N, C-alpha and C positions, 0 to 999 in steps of 0.2 A: 522815718526821720528822727523820731524821739527815742526809739529803741536802740539805734546804732551807737550813739554816744555812751549809753549805759553799758552796752555789751562790750565795747572796746575798752573803756576805762576799767570796768570790773574785771575783765579778762587779764589785763596787764597787772592789776593789783594782785589778783589771784596767782599769777605766775611768779611775781616777786615774793609773795608770802609762802610759796611752795618750793622755792629754789634755795638750796642750802648755800650756794655760793654768795647769795646776798647776805646771809647771816655771817658767813666767814669774812666777807669784805669788811664789815664793821669791826670785827675783832682784830683783824690785821691792820686796817687803815688807821684806826684810832688807838692802837697800842693798848688794848684792853688788858693784856697780860700784865703789863707794868702797873697799870692803875689799880687793878684788882688783886695783884700779887698772887695770881693763879696762872700756872703755865699755859701757854697758848694751846698746846695739844689737848689739855683738859677742857679748855673753853670751846675748841672746835668739836670735841666729842659731845659736849653739852648742847651745842647748836643742833646736832642731829637728833638728840632726844627732845629738844624743844620743838623742832620741826615736826617730828612724829606726834607730839602732843597737839599741835595745831591742826594737823591734817587727818589724823586717824578718826574713825567713826566713834570709837569708845576707848579713849586712851587711859582712862582712870586718873587718879590724882597725880599731879606733877610732883616728882621727888627726884631731884638730880643731886648726886653726891660727887664732889670733886676733891682732888688732892692739891693743897696749896703749895707754895714754894718751900714751906717748912716741912713738907712731907706729912702734913696732918690732913685727915679727911674731914670734910665739913659739907653741910648742905649749901648748895649754890645760892638759892633764893630763900629769903626769909618769908614769914607768913604774909606780910603785906604785899610783897612782890608776887608771891604765888597766887594770892587772891586777885591781884590785878591781871595776871596772865590768864586766869580763868575768864575774866571779863573780856580780854582780848580774843580768846578762843571763841567765845560766843559771838563777838563782832565778826570774826573771820568766817564762822560758819554761816552767819546770815548773809555776808557778802558773797560767799560761794553759791548760795541758793539764788540770790538775785542775779549773779552772773550767768548761771545755767538757764534761768528763765528768760533773761534778756537775749541771750544768744539763740535759744530755741525760738523765741518770738521773732527775732530778726530773720532767721532762716525761713521760718514758716511764711512770714509775710512776703519775703522775696519770691518764694515759690508761687504764692497766690497771685502776686502781681504779674509774674510771667504767664501764669495760666489764664488769667482773666483779662489782661490788657496786652502789654508788649514789653520787650526788653528795654525800650527807650524810657518807658514810665519808671521801671525799676532803676535805671541809671539816674533819672532825675531825683528820685527819692534818696538814693545813695549820695548824690551830690549835695543835696540840701542837708542831709544828716552829717556829712563831713564838714560842711560849713558851720553847722551848729556846734560840733565837737571842737573845732578850731577856736570858736568864740569862747567856749567854756574853758578850754585850756589856757587861752590868753588871759581870761579874767582871773583864773587861779594863779597863773604866773605873776600877774600884776600884784595880787595880794601878798604872795610870797616875797616879791621884791621889796614891797613897802615895809614889811616886817614879818618875817617867818615865825619868829618866836611868839608873837602875839597871835598870829593865825593858828599856830600849832596848839597853843593853850586853848583857844576858842574851840578848836576841833574836839579837844578832850572834854570840854564842858558840854558839848552837844552829844558826843558819842557815849559818855559814861554818866551814870547816875550817882557816882561817889567820887571821892578825892584820893583813891588809892594810887592813882597815877602820879601823885606828887611824891617823888622819891628824892633821896639824898645822894648826890654824886660822890660824896666822900665815903659812904658806907654801903650803899645798895649796889649789888653787882649787876642788876638788870640795866640800870642807866649807865653803868660803866661799860657794859658790853655794847649797848645801843644808845649812844649819846644823841643829843639833838642835831648836831651837824650831820650825822648819818641819815636821819630822816629827811633833812633838806636835800641831801644827795639823791636819795631814793625818789623823792617827789619830782626832782628834775629829771631823773632817769625815766620814770613812768610818763611824765609829760612829753619827753622827747620821743619815746616809743609811740605814744599815742599820736603825736603830730605826724610822725613818719607814716604810720599806718593810714591815717585819714587822708594825707596828701596823696598816697598811692591810690586809695579807693576813689577819692574825689577827682584826681587827675585822670584815672582810667574812665570814670563815668563821664566827665566833661568831654574827653576825647571822643568817646562813643557817641555822645549827643551831637557833637560837631560833625562827625563823619556820617551820621545817619540822617542829617537834616534833609538831604535830597530825597531819600527814600520816603520820609514823612510827607514831603510835598507831592510826590508822585501818587501816594496812596489817597490823598485828599481829592475829591471830585472838583472839576472846574468851578470857579466862583459863580459863573452865571447859572450853574445848576443848583447851587445852594440857595440863591436868593430867588424867591418866587417872582415870576413876572406879573406885573399888574394886569388885571383883567381889562380887556378892551370894553368900552361902553357898548351896550347892546343897541342896535339901531331902533329908533323910535318908529313904531308901527302905528299908523292912524287907526283909530277905532273903526270897527265895521259900520258901514252905513246901511241900516235895514231898508229894504225896499217896501214902501207902503203902497198898497193897492188903492187906487182912486175910489172913493166912496160912490156907490151906485144908488140910484134912486129906488127907494122901497116901492115895491108893487102894492096895489091895494090889498091883495090877499095875504100879504106877509104881516105877521104880528110882530110888532116891535116891542 
């Protein structure tokens, strides 16, 4: 029940962080080429280098060179942005590890439940885990609706130990390529995918529990066999009455 929400949410975040179409969506949707004065083709190429930096086991230092609209070659990210991206990579690698462990733990416990109990018990655990995930997504959505900007800033305070994430939209290409509205869109997308997945899992689990309720009742012994019958009181037997022999008169030759 506890491993399922972590596994699903972390898997969706990992998918988004490893999908180049997510990066390209931000560049195209928020017109990063016009804001940064770098051709869109160059930014799309940079996205692939950035994705390789996040997902490769040992990518080396990040150094992306692009050609701007004036035909001049320049480094895409300055030193502050590059340092922040290194922190983001560490965060992603930790998330990937948590996702793999949570997914393996969920699958292992599912096999254990099937082997030691029944498929119905597994369905109940999946149903409870789905309900917990829905509650967490609803709480996160409520915070985002009340004020995504403040929630996003608070996330950075918790996730990073420095202020390198404080960038200037007028000069820093990283925030021009991935502005705050993009992160709001991705948060909604991850939340929607998570809700869809847990609704399918929870719905299938609940349907199985409903359809298998008659089988569970048949497997249980009758109620009168489960409750021990009270012991009937034993009949009272009167104590034995010993037969006493009548005393006989002692003869004179008997010694008393």
